[in-house]
C-alpha positions in Angstrom: -16.2 32.3 -13.0 -14.3 29.3 -11.4 -16.1 25.9 -11.3 -17.1 24.8 -7.9 -14.8 21.9 -6.7 -16.5 18.6 -6.0 -16.1 17.9 -2.3 -14.7 14.5 -1.1 -16.9 13.0 1.6 -15.7 10.7 4.3 -17.8 7.8 3.2 -15.5 7.5 0.3 -12.5 7.0 2.6 -11.1 3.7 4.0 -9.0 3.9 7.1 -5.6 2.0 7.1 -3.6 1.7 10.2 0.1 1.0 9.3 1.6 -1.5 11.8 3.8 -3.4 9.6 7.2 -2.0 10.9 9.8 -4.0 12.8 10.0 -1.5 15.9 13.8 -1.8 16.3 14.0 1.1 18.6 11.3 -0.4 20.9 13.2 -3.7 21.0 11.2 -5.4 18.3 7.6 -6.8 18.2 4.4 -4.8 17.7 4.3 -1.4 19.1 0.7 -1.2 18.5 0.0 -4.1 20.9 2.0 -2.6 23.7 0.0 -1.8 26.9 -0.7 1.8 27.6 -2.6 1.5 30.8 -5.1 -1.4 30.7 -5.5 -1.2 26.9 -3.2 -1.5 23.8 -2.0 1.4 21.9 -4.1 0.0 19.0 -7.2 0.2 21.0 -6.6 3.9 21.6 -6.0 4.4 17.9 -9.1 2.5 16.9 -11.2 4.6 19.3 -10.0 7.8 17.5 -10.1 6.5 14.0 -13.5 4.7 14.2 -15.2 8.0 15.0 -13.9 9.3 11.7 -14.3 6.5 9.1 -16.8 3.7 8.9 -14.4 1.0 7.8 -10.8 0.2 8.8 -8.2 -2.3 7.8 -4.8 -3.1 9.5 -1.6 -3.4 7.6 0.7 -5.7 9.3 3.1 -8.6 8.3 3.5 -11.9 9.9 0.8 -14.0 11.6 -2.4 -12.0 11.5 -3.9 -14.0 14.4 -2.1 -11.7 16.9 -4.7 -9.1 15.9 -7.7 -11.5 16.0 -9.4 -9.7 18.9 -9.8 -6.5 16.8 -11.9 -8.2 14.2 -10.3 -6.2 11.4 -9.0 -7.3 8.0 -5.2 -7.7 8.3 -3.4 -7.1 5.1 0.3 -7.6 4.6 2.7 -5.6 2.5 2.1 -6.6 -1.1 5.7 -5.9 -2.1 9.1 -6.2 -0.6 10.4 -7.3 2.8 9.3 -4.7 5.3 9.5 -2.0 2.5 8.4 0.9 4.7 5.2 2.9 5.0 4.7 3.2 1.2 4.2 -0.6 1.1 1.5 -0.3 3.8 -0.1 2.5 1.8 -0.1 0.2 -1.3 -1.6 -2.5 0.8 -4.6 -0.2 1.7 -4.9 1.0 -1.9 -4.9 -2.6 -3.1 -7.5 -3.8 -0.7 -9.7 -0.8 -1.5 -9.5 -1.3 -5.2 -10.3 -5.1 -4.9 -12.9 -5.1 -2.0 -14.3 -1.6 -1.9 -15.0 -0.3 -5.3 -17.1 2.6 -3.8 -14.0 3.9 -2.0 -11.9 6.4 -3.8 -9.3 7.3 -1.0 -7.4 5.6 1.7 -6.3 7.5 4.8 -3.1 6.2 6.4 -2.6 6.1 10.2 0.7 5.3 12.1 0.3 2.5 14.5 2.3 4.2 17.1 0.7 7.7 17.2 -2.3 7.6 19.5 -3.1 11.4 19.7 -3.5 12.1 16.1 -6.2 14.8 15.4 -9.9 13.9 15.9 -10.6 15.9 12.8 -7.9 14.5 10.7 -10.0 12.8 8.1 -12.5 15.7 7.7 -9.6 18.1 7.3 -7.8 16.1 4.8 -10.9 15.4 2.8 -11.7 19.1 2.6 -8.3 19.9 1.3 -8.5 17.8 -2.0 -11.0 17.5 -4.9 -13.0 14.3 -5.2 -12.5 14.1 -8.9 -8.7 14.5 -9.2 -5.9 12.3 -7.7 -4.3 14.8 -5.2 -2.5 13.5 -2.1 -3.0 15.3 1.2 -0.3 15.0 3.9 -0.6 16.2 7.5 1.8 18.5 9.2 2.3 20.3 12.5 4.8 22.8 13.7 6.0 23.3 10.2 7.0 19.5 9.9 5.4 17.1 7.5 4.1 13.7 8.8 3.9 11.8 5.5 2.7 8.6 7.2 -0.6 10.4 7.9 -1.9 11.0 4.4 -4.9 10.7 2.2 -4.2 8.7 -0.9 -6.3 8.4 -4.1 -7.0 4.8 -5.0 -6.3 5.9 -8.6 -2.6 6.0 -7.8 -2.5 2.3 -6.7 -0.9 1.1 -10.1 1.7 3.8 -10.2 2.7 3.1 -6.5 2.9 -0.6 -7.2 5.2 0.0 -10.2 7.3 2.5 -8.1 8.0 -0.1 -5.4 8.3 -3.1 -7.6 11.0 -1.5 -9.7 13.1 -0.6 -6.7 12.5 3.1 -6.4 12.9 5.0 -3.2 10.7 3.8 -0.3 10.7 7.3 1.1 7.2 8.6 1.1 8.0 12.1 -0.2 9.9 10.7 -3.2 6.7 9.1 -4.4 4.5 12.1 -3.4 6.7 14.4 -5.5 5.5 12.7 -8.6 2.0 13.7 -8.0 -0.1 16.8 -7.0 -0.2 17.2 -3.3 -1.2 19.5 -0.5 -0.1 20.0 3.1 -2.7 20.3 5.8 -1.4 21.8 9.1 -2.7 20.8 12.5 -2.4 22.4 16.0 -1.3 20.8 19.1 -3.8 18.3 20.6 -6.0 20.3 22.9 -6.7 17.5 25.3 -3.0 16.6 25.9 -0.9 19.7 24.8 1.3 17.3 22.8 2.0 17.5 19.2 -0.9 15.6 17.7 1.6 13.4 15.8 3.7 12.5 18.8 4.8 8.9 18.2 6.0 6.2 20.6 9.3 5.2 18.9 11.3 4.5 22.2 10.5 3.3 25.8 10.6 6.8 27.1 7.9 7.8 24.4 5.8 4.9 25.6 6.0 6.2 29.2 4.8 9.6 27.9 1.8 7.9 26.3 1.0 6.1 29.5 1.3 9.1 31.6 -0.8 11.2 29.3 -3.6 8.7 29.1 -3.5 8.2 32.8 -3.8 11.9 33.5 -6.8 12.2 31.1 -8.5 9.4 33.1 -7.8 10.7 36.5 
């Protein structure tokens, strides 16, 4: 008879919004602070994430005061110079280990993806054991979205060493070192969009604005 798996509960999860990129295709600056119809993209993301986790941190580089109105801890990449999303994940894991010893996992959220699933954290939590370090990554339409992941705090030291020694900054290169699962999500029922539609370019930003406007009207 197989032993029953210990379930991971959401109270053990810290939310970490990754906003540390340079947004070259959007002309630079902070994509998450762009207006999407009377509010910033970060406002929309926070509305969706705050219903899923009780505590959120923001990973961003540069002057943290530009995010002051959100009243969130702002944590920069702990390694490298804009070293990519893995550095943001490491920032979240490092914060959790130092400041939240009761937290066992960090869920990473892209700062330019406002329609991610409303059940993202629940689904990721239900896919992994609470007592073993297994990474969960989101997917949709047979495509992985590795920036949306659930990361065991127990992997913090290994990830730090991986980045400090100049290994690949690609998320999947690190994930391949560990046990992982893929969790598939359907299109967003409220918008019809892929739930991981992200605003990389000005045309994408227009889509976000139009979608939000149609939901309000």
